[in-house]
N, C-alpha and C positions, 0 to 999 in steps of 0.2 A: 570605308574608308580606315586609315590606319591610326592606331591610338596616340595621343600627343605624347611624345617621349622625351626626357632630358635625363642627365645624369651629371652627377658631381664629378671633379676632378680625381677624388678618391675611387671612385666607382669605376671610373673610367681605366684606373691604373689594374685594378683587378679585372675587368673585362680583358684588357691587352694581356694580361698575365696567363690568365686560363684559356685564352684563345689560343695563344702561342704553345703553350705547354703541353696541350693537350694529351699527345701521345709521345711527345718527344724524349721524355725523360727513361722510357723504358730502352729504347733502342739505339739511343744517340751514342752511349759509350762505346759499343761495338762499331757504329759509323766512323766515329772519330778516330778510333784507336786503329782502324784499318787505313785511315786516309793521312792522319797527321801525327799518328803515335803519341809520344810524349809531349809534343810542341802542340798539342792540340787548342790549348788555352789561346794561341795567337790568332788562328782563323777565326774563332768563335769570338773575339772581341771585335776583330775587324768586320766581320758581318753586323755584329750588333749595331756598330756605329754606323754602317752602311745604311741598315733599316732603321735607325736612328733619324737620319736625315730624311727617309721617306715618310716616317711617321710625322715628323715635323712639317712637312709639305702638305700632309691631308689634314692636320690640325689647323693650320694656317688658312686652308680652304675653307673648312669649316666655320672658322671663326670671321671669315670674311662676308661668310653669309649664314648670318645667325639665324635660329630657327627653322634652318631649311637642311633638308639632306640632299645628297647627291642628284637624285633624280628631280628636285626642284632648280637647285642652281645652275646644274649642267645645261639645263634648257637656255636658261639667261646667257651662258658662257658660251655654248657651240650649238645651240639649236636642238630641237626635237629629235632629228634624225640621230645626231651623233648621240645623244642621251639614251634612246632606244636602243642603239646598237651595244651602248657600255651597259647598260641594266640587262640585256639578253645575255651579254656575255658573265656578268657576275652572276645571274640566275643558274647558268650552265656550271660556272667555276664552283659556286656553293653547293649545288646539287652533288657533284663529283666529289667533292672533299667530303660531303655529309654520307655517301656512300661508302667511302673509305675508311671514316671515322666509324661507321656501324659496323662493319665487318671487323675491324679492328677489336670492338668491343666484343662481338660475338665469340671471336678467337679466343679473345682474353677470358670471358666467362666460362668458355666450354674447358679449356685446360687448367683453371684453379678452381672454379666453383661448380659448374652445372654440366659435367661431362655426357649426361645422357639425354638433356633437354634439347629438341630439335631447334635449329638455327631460326627457323620462321616465327617460332614461339616467342623466342627472345626479341626478335626484330619487329613483331608486332605490338608486345607490350613496350618496349622503348621508344618505336615511334608515336605511339599514342602518349607516352608521357611526355616527350619532348616537344610534340606538337602542341599539348595543353600549355605547357609553359612559355612556349613561344607566343601563342596566342594573347598572353597576358601583357605582352610590350616589354619593350627594353628597360623602362623604368623599373618595373617590379622584377625582371632577371638581373639587373646591376645590384638591387638592393640583395638578392639570395648571393651574387659572386662574391659579394663582400664577406659573407661568413665563410661560404667554400673556400676563398681564396687564401685566407688568413690561415684556416685549418689545414690546407694542403701545402702552403707555405712553410708552417711552422714544421709540421710532420717531416717533410722531406727534407729540410734544413738539418732539422735534430737528426735524423738518420746519416746525413753527409757527415756531421760533426763527428757521431759515433764511428764511422767508417775512417775518419782522418786519425780518431784516436786508437782504433783498434787495428788499422792497416799498416802495411809495409811501406815505410816511407821511400825507401829505395828504388820501389816500383815506378814511381812517378820522376825519377832523377835518371838524366837531367832535364831541367823544364825546358831547355831548348837544345833539339839535337839538329846541326846543321843539315844532316841529309834527309831531314823531313820536309825541309823548304821546297824540294822538288815537288814535293805533293799538295801543297797549299791550295793550288788553283782547284784541285778535286776536291780538298775538304773545305773550300769555300762554296763550291757548288752544292756540296751535302748540305751546307748548313742553311740553304735557301729555304727550304720546305719548314725546318724548325722554326724559322722566323717570319715565316708566311703568315697572314692574318691579320695584319696591321689595317689592311681595307676594311675591315669590320665597322670601323668608325664611321665609314661613308653612311652608315644608317642609323646614325646617333647625331642628331640636331644640337648644335652646341648653343648656350645662351651666355649671358654675360658672367656667368659663376664658371666658366671654361675659358677665362681670359688668359689664364698661366698655363693653357693645356700643351702648348708646345713644349714648354721646357719641362713639365712633367712626363709627358710622353716621351720625349728623349733620355731622360734619366730611367725610366722606366725600361727601355730598351737594354741599356747599360746594365741596368739591374739584371735583366733577364740573362744577358749573356755571362755575368758572373754566377748566376744560377747555374747554367749550365756547365759551366766549368766546374763547379763543386761535384756536380753528379759524375761528369766524365772522370776527374780525377779521384773521386771516391771510389768508383767501380774499379780505376786501375789499382788503386793502392791496395784493395782486398784481393782481386783476382790475379793481377798481375797482367802485361799488354797481351802477352799470347792467349790466356783464356778468355780476356775480355773480347778480343777478336773471334774466337772459337764460339762463344754462346750468344744465341741470337737475343734474347732479353737478358743481356749481362748486367743492368742494373738491379733486375728482380733477383737473378742469382748470386749478386755480391750482397743483397740485403738478408738473403738466406743465411750467409754466413756471420752477419752481425748479430751480437747478443746484447739484449735490451734487459732490464731490470723487468721483474715479472712476467712479461710478454713473452711466450714461447716461441711461436711462429711468427717471428718478425715480417716475413713477405707476405702473410696473409694480413697483418696488421695494416701494412703500408698500402697492400692492393685495395683494402676497404676505403682509403682515403684518396688512393692514387686513381680510382673508379670515379671520385666527385669530378676530378680533372677533365677526364674523358667524358662523364656526363655534361658537365659545363661546356665542353667543346662543342658538342652535338646540340646542345641547347641553343648556343649562339649561331651557328650555322643554320639550323632551322629556322631562327627568328630573322636572319639576314634574308633567307629566301622569302620568308613571309613578308617583310618589309617592302623590298622591292616589288613583289608580285603585288601586293597592296596598292603600291603607287601607280603601278601600270595598269591594273585594273581596278579603277577606284570605285566603280560602282557596283564590284562585286562585295558583298559582305565578307568581313574577315573570317569567320569561321568557316564559310565555305571554302575561302582559300586554304586556310590550314589544313582542312581536310583533304581537299586535292593534292597539295603538295604531300601530306602524309602517305596517300595512295601511291604518289610517284615514288618517292622514297623507297616504298615497300616493293613495288616492282623493281626498281633498278638493283636494290640490294638483292632481290633473289636472281636477278641476271648476274651480279657481282659473283654471287656464291659461285655459279658453273662456269666462270671464266678462270682459267688456269693462270696461276702467278698475277692475279689482280693486284695485289700490294705492289709488286715489283713493277709493274706497267704504270702504274700510279707514280711511283717515285721516278719513273725514268722520264714520264712526260710531264708532271705537273710543274717543273722548274720554270719552265718559260711563261705558262699562265700565271705563275705566282708573281714573277717578277712584271708582266704587265699590269696585273691589277694592283701592285704595290707601288711601282714607280711609273711606268710609261703613262698610264691614264691620270693618275694625279698630277705628274709634273706637265704633261699637256694641258690638263684643265688650269692649273695653278699660273701657268706661263700666260696661256690666252686671257684669263682673267685679269692678271696685272697688266699686259698692254693695252686691254680694252679701257681699264681704269686709267692709265697714263694718257691715252687717246682722249678720253672726256675729260681729264682735267685741262689738258692742252687746248680744248675745244672751248672749255670755259674762259679759259686765259685769253683765248683769242677774241672771244664776244665781248669780254670787260673792255 
């Protein structure tokens, strides 16, 4: 059986923040500079508002069925068949995301910290750690995310401020270039994955203390949009638009140029804290797979499910290491599943739930 879980709205904010910003901070400047140039802030704000609507739908669904998660209340709304279809979809979806993030972590560790360590060793150690934390349940994870989220936010925003102080302001001017507008559709598409992950709230049962969750979650998405804008604009100010496009890990490259008091290697300092966000993302993905699996296989003990998921993750990651351009394949094909999980499934459930409640009210009125 799954552990009894609950979170406060403050903890929910950091879960959303760390889930969405898991790896986006590193390569987002390059992606946005390529697609929207100096006008990147416009598509970022548009997508943040759109996903804000999506997260409002999810939080309203959770508040309509307090103390229950998607697996429980979906059966009441659309029946067992569709519920199991949804859960299988989410299991596969989160497994693929988990593989993507773990391979990103391996690449980051090898290029910056552990160049001679075999990838399977890092995978084995990481999956064991993430599985142990996921086993503890979402409540314990949420408590840890408060600390990680605050430190990651302060460090990243602080570095962005240093970029704005030491960067070349003319690199981000003009703020709006009409010629960039024709690329906005592509830029909006590229921003879908950085905002994907709001469906993580489906594993969190809401209680009375989450009454204002919809407003809080919507504002959180807007603030994440502002956070992304700081990162993109900061990198462009330091590197210029052409260098930002040319460098793969442009944000890290920009950080290397930033000078901080006392600290000599700013990039290593940031990566130390930046890795906590990446760790947090993999922990919450492992937790999502665990929670869905525990609901589907309620008779199987939680620790057994966690171990099986760990083995599956390890095997899939080994396969992923041997797939050429795995990251590019993921980026090209993950957009539609992200939209399905963030909008199609929540909107369908919310609409059907509303129609059923309205029909029940009319039935009661007719009886009276």
